[in-house]
C-alpha positions in Angstrom: 87.4 114.7 53.1 84.0 116.4 54.6 83.8 117.4 58.5 84.1 114.6 60.6 80.7 113.5 62.2 81.0 112.6 65.5 77.5 111.9 66.6 73.9 113.3 66.5 74.3 115.7 69.0 76.5 118.5 68.0 76.7 120.7 71.3 77.5 117.7 73.4 80.1 116.1 70.7 81.8 119.7 71.2 81.7 119.4 74.6 83.4 116.5 74.9 85.9 117.2 72.6 86.8 120.2 74.4 86.9 118.3 77.6 89.5 116.0 75.8 91.7 119.0 74.5 91.8 120.7 78.0 93.0 117.2 79.4 95.5 116.9 76.7 96.4 120.5 77.6 96.7 119.7 81.3 99.2 116.7 80.4 101.5 118.9 78.3 101.7 121.4 81.1 102.7 118.8 83.6 105.7 117.8 81.4 107.1 121.2 81.4 109.4 120.8 78.4 108.4 118.7 75.3 110.3 117.4 72.2 107.6 116.4 69.5 108.0 114.0 67.0 106.8 115.9 64.4 105.9 114.4 60.8 103.9 117.5 59.9 100.8 114.8 59.5 97.3 115.4 61.0 98.3 113.9 64.4 101.8 115.3 65.1 100.7 118.9 63.5 97.9 119.0 66.2 100.1 117.6 68.8 103.0 120.3 68.0 100.3 122.9 67.7 98.8 122.0 71.4 101.9 121.8 72.8 103.1 125.7 71.7 99.5 126.7 73.1 100.6 125.3 76.3 104.3 125.7 76.5 105.2 128.1 74.3 109.1 128.0 73.5 109.3 125.1 75.8 107.5 123.0 73.1 110.0 121.8 70.2 109.0 120.1 67.1 111.4 117.8 65.8 111.3 116.2 62.0 113.6 113.2 60.8 115.6 114.4 57.4 115.3 111.3 56.1 115.3 109.9 52.6 112.3 107.8 53.5 110.2 110.9 54.0 109.1 112.9 50.9 110.5 116.4 50.3 107.1 117.6 50.1 106.3 116.5 53.3 109.4 118.2 54.8 108.5 121.2 53.1 104.9 121.3 54.6 106.0 120.8 58.2 108.6 123.3 57.8 105.8 125.7 56.6 103.5 124.5 59.2 105.6 125.4 61.9 106.7 128.5 60.8 102.9 129.5 60.1 102.0 128.8 64.0 105.4 130.0 65.8 106.3 126.7 66.8 109.9 125.9 67.1 111.4 123.5 64.8 114.3 121.2 64.4 115.4 119.4 61.4 117.4 116.2 62.6 119.5 113.7 60.2 118.0 110.5 60.7 120.1 107.6 59.1 118.1 104.2 59.4 119.1 103.2 55.7 122.4 102.4 57.0 121.1 100.0 59.5 121.2 96.5 57.8 118.0 95.5 60.0 116.0 98.6 58.5 117.3 98.0 55.0 116.1 94.2 55.0 113.0 95.5 55.0 111.4 92.8 57.4 108.2 93.1 59.4 109.8 94.9 62.0 111.3 97.6 59.5 109.1 100.5 61.7 110.5 99.5 65.0 114.2 100.2 63.6 113.1 103.6 62.0 111.3 104.7 65.3 114.5 103.6 67.2 116.6 105.4 65.0 114.5 109.0 65.6 113.8 108.2 69.2 117.9 107.9 69.5 118.4 111.1 67.6 115.9 112.8 69.8 117.2 111.5 73.1 120.7 113.0 71.9 119.3 116.6 71.3 117.3 116.7 74.5 120.0 117.8 77.0 120.1 121.0 74.5 116.4 121.4 75.8 116.7 121.1 79.2 116.1 117.6 79.4 112.8 118.0 77.6 110.2 114.9 77.5 109.9 112.8 73.9 106.4 112.8 73.0 104.8 111.2 69.7 101.5 111.4 68.2 100.1 107.9 68.4 96.3 108.0 68.9 93.8 105.4 70.3 92.8 104.2 66.8 96.4 103.0 66.3 96.5 100.7 69.5 94.7 97.9 67.9 97.1 97.7 64.8 100.4 96.0 64.2 102.9 98.8 64.6 106.3 97.6 66.1 107.0 101.5 66.3 105.1 101.8 69.3 107.6 98.9 70.8 110.7 101.2 70.1 108.5 104.4 71.8 108.0 101.9 74.9 112.0 101.1 74.8 112.7 105.0 75.0 109.9 105.7 77.5 108.4 108.0 74.8 105.1 109.6 76.0 101.8 109.6 73.8 99.7 112.5 75.2 96.9 111.9 72.6 96.4 108.5 73.6 96.4 109.7 77.0 93.8 112.2 76.4 91.6 109.6 75.0 91.6 111.1 71.5 91.0 109.1 68.1 91.9 110.4 64.4 88.6 111.8 63.7 88.4 113.7 67.1 92.0 114.9 66.0 90.9 115.8 62.9 87.6 117.6 64.1 89.9 120.1 66.9 92.3 120.4 64.1 89.3 122.3 62.0 88.1 123.9 64.9 91.8 125.3 65.3 92.0 126.4 62.2 94.8 124.2 61.2 95.0 123.2 57.7 96.1 119.8 58.2 92.7 118.8 59.5 92.0 117.0 56.6 95.2 115.9 55.1 95.2 112.6 53.5 96.7 109.6 55.6 100.8 109.7 54.9 103.3 107.1 55.4 106.9 106.9 54.8 107.9 105.9 51.3 109.6 102.5 52.7 106.2 101.3 53.2 105.5 101.0 49.6 107.9 98.3 49.3 107.3 94.8 50.0 108.5 92.8 52.7 111.8 91.6 52.2 112.5 93.7 49.2 115.5 95.6 50.5 114.8 99.4 50.8 117.3 101.2 48.9 117.4 105.0 48.2 116.8 104.6 44.2 113.6 102.5 45.2 112.7 105.5 47.6 113.5 108.1 44.7 111.3 106.3 42.1 108.6 106.1 44.4 108.6 109.7 45.5 108.9 110.9 42.1 106.0 108.8 40.7 103.8 109.8 43.5 104.8 113.8 42.9 103.9 113.3 39.4 100.3 111.4 39.7 99.4 114.0 42.5 100.0 117.0 40.0 97.5 115.1 37.7 95.0 115.7 40.7 95.0 112.6 42.8 94.6 113.2 46.3 94.6 109.7 48.5 97.0 106.8 46.9 99.9 105.0 46.8 102.4 103.7 44.4 103.6 100.2 45.7 106.9 99.0 44.5 107.3 95.7 42.9 110.7 96.1 41.2 109.6 96.3 37.4 106.5 96.7 38.5 104.5 99.6 39.8 100.9 98.9 41.4 99.0 102.2 41.9 96.4 102.1 44.5 93.8 104.9 44.2 90.9 105.7 46.8 87.9 104.3 45.4 86.2 107.7 45.2 88.8 108.7 42.9 89.1 105.7 40.5 86.7 107.3 37.9 89.3 109.9 37.3 91.6 107.4 36.5 89.6 105.1 34.3 89.9 106.4 31.0 92.6 105.3 28.2 93.8 109.4 28.5 94.7 108.7 31.9 95.9 105.4 31.2 98.4 106.7 28.9 99.4 109.4 31.2 100.1 107.4 34.2 101.5 104.9 31.9 104.1 107.3 30.5 105.4 108.5 34.2 106.0 105.1 35.2 107.8 104.1 31.7 110.0 107.6 32.4 111.1 106.5 36.0 112.0 103.2 34.6 109.2 100.6 35.4 108.9 97.9 32.7 105.0 97.6 34.0 102.4 99.2 35.6 98.9 98.2 36.9 96.2 99.9 38.8 94.9 98.1 41.8 91.1 97.4 41.5 90.6 97.1 45.2 91.8 100.9 45.5 93.8 102.7 48.2 93.9 100.7 51.4 96.2 101.4 54.6 98.8 99.0 55.0 97.9 96.5 52.1 101.7 95.2 51.8 100.9 94.0 55.3 97.9 91.6 54.1 100.4 89.1 53.7 101.0 88.9 57.2 97.3 88.5 57.9 97.1 85.0 59.1 100.1 85.7 61.4 99.0 89.1 62.6 95.0 88.8 62.7 94.3 90.6 59.4 96.1 93.9 61.0 96.3 96.5 58.7 99.9 97.6 59.5 100.9 101.0 58.0 101.3 104.0 60.3 101.0 107.2 58.7 103.6 109.3 60.1 102.3 111.4 62.8 
């Protein structure tokens, strides 16, 4: 991923970015103590770093220890927090025990975020009643994002939105701050790989995670393994597709899926796209992308 292009006048762009970052710092400073819902993705990593810059040890990053989050993402989140001196706590998350979540209806993300924010509310008294914040940005506001409803219900604040920061601006500010997450590929929970109406199970999540780990080892960077029971449908970023289209790579990918118990495998010719499983909701949702990368 190249540098984020924010406009023709680089100096003016940089000044606007710094102004927005200062606004974010003021918002966080006024909150006093915060618990940051932190997955280790670009948005939440930047928010956790900014909170640490302003509030020091009064900023605590909180990561859900959930089977729907890949273990590699958890390891990356821990490493980032350690590198930048951010207080960090892993908390258990039990959304899979909620039948409403496991049923995998279009409001699945609501139940996931509801579980996370409930758990964070439970530990907030230990941190002096810290305010819960999360990494939604201005680009997220127009999409179908049930998790935002859970945030409103729990009174969770969105400092990046208040500061007027878009995804591209967060990436650029992260790059300027030397954060390794500035160009991290978009990510989302493993459950987002399963079509609505197909139950979310630990076994399905395990197979998806193992497949994606193996494919990442082949050098692919932005992709998804969509789970359709006996069929695994692989979406690859169109710029990376040439790497996939050889008989040798077909055999290697096929072997991965076969070893994990899939009877059939396919490469989606339209390539990777956020929230492709939400395309079935397009008539009802106005064509929304829907999938949210864990902030």
